[in-house]
C-alpha positions as CSV (number, residue, x, y, z in Angstrom):
1,M,-0.4,-0.1,0.0
2,K,2.8,2.0,0.9
3,A,3.7,2.2,-3.1
4,S,0.5,3.3,-4.0
5,K,0.2,6.0,-1.8
6,S,3.9,6.8,-3.1
7,Q,3.0,6.7,-6.4
8,S,-0.5,8.3,-5.9
9,K,2.0,11.6,-4.2
10,D,4.3,11.6,-7.4
11,V,1.0,11.4,-9.1
12,A,-0.4,14.7,-7.4
13,T,2.3,16.4,-7.6
14,E,3.6,16.0,-11.5
15,Y,-0.2,17.0,-11.9
16,D,0.6,20.0,-10.1
17,F,3.5,20.8,-11.4
18,V,1.8,20.3,-15.3
19,L,-1.2,23.1,-13.6
20,A,1.6,25.2,-12.4
21,E,2.9,25.4,-16.3
22,V,-0.2,25.0,-17.6
23,D,-0.9,28.6,-15.7
24,K,2.1,30.6,-16.4
25,I,1.7,29.6,-20.4
26,I,-2.0,31.2,-19.9
27,A,-1.3,34.3,-18.2
28,T,2.0,35.1,-20.5
29,T,-0.3,34.4,-23.0
30,E,-2.5,36.6,-22.0
31,A,-0.1,39.4,-21.0
32,R,1.0,39.0,-24.7
33,I,-2.2,38.8,-26.3
34,E,-2.6,42.5,-24.3
35,D,0.4,43.7,-25.2
36,Q,-0.6,43.1,-29.1
37,R,-3.8,44.9,-28.7
38,R,-2.4,47.8,-27.1
39,Q,0.3,47.4,-30.5
40,T,-3.3,47.0,-32.4
41,R,-4.5,50.6,-31.3
42,V,-1.2,52.3,-31.6
43,M,-0.7,51.8,-35.3
44,A,-4.2,51.8,-36.1
45,A,-4.5,55.0,-34.5
46,D,-0.6,56.1,-36.0
47,F,-2.2,54.8,-39.7
48,D,-5.4,56.4,-39.6
49,A,-2.9,59.8,-38.6
50,G,-0.9,58.5,-41.2
51,I,-4.6,58.6,-44.0
52,K,-5.5,62.1,-42.5
53,A,-1.9,63.2,-43.4
54,V,-1.7,62.4,-46.7
55,A,-5.4,63.2,-47.8
56,E,-4.4,67.0,-46.1
57,L,-1.1,67.3,-48.3
58,D,-3.1,66.4,-51.4
59,E,-4.8,68.6,-50.4
60,I,-2.4,71.5,-49.5
61,T,-0.6,70.4,-52.6
62,T,-3.4,70.7,-55.1
63,A,-4.7,74.4,-53.1
64,L,-0.9,74.9,-54.2
65,E,-1.1,74.4,-57.3
66,K,-4.2,76.4,-58.1
67,L,-2.1,79.1,-56.4
68,K,1.0,78.6,-58.8
69,S,-1.8,78.7,-61.7
70,Y,-3.2,82.3,-60.2
71,R,0.1,83.6,-60.0
72,A,1.5,82.7,-63.9
73,Q,-1.8,84.1,-64.7
74,L,-2.0,87.7,-63.0
75,V,2.1,87.6,-64.0
76,G,0.8,86.8,-67.1
77,N,-1.5,89.6,-67.1
78,K,0.0,91.7,-65.8
79,A,2.8,91.7,-68.4
80,E,-0.3,92.0,-71.1
81,L,-1.6,95.1,-69.6
82,E,2.0,96.8,-69.7
83,H,2.2,95.7,-73.7
84,F,-1.3,97.7,-73.7
85,R,-0.5,100.3,-71.4
86,I,-0.3,104.0,-72.8
87,P,2.5,105.6,-72.4
């Protein structure tokens, strides 16, 4: 009977050890998942900000091109006016 109790105790000890290891793996995995969630949120926020920045850059670039075109028209009109100016 002693062998049987000893074996039961060894099995219980091994079971506890395995259970503790599984608990550690679960805790580590949960922590990694939470960390990954945080990183994903940061990346998503950065991505959204990046998309908005690109859209704003496109708008500013378009506005700049319009301003340059308008300036060229003004300069061209001034040259035309000076050409037709009566001394």
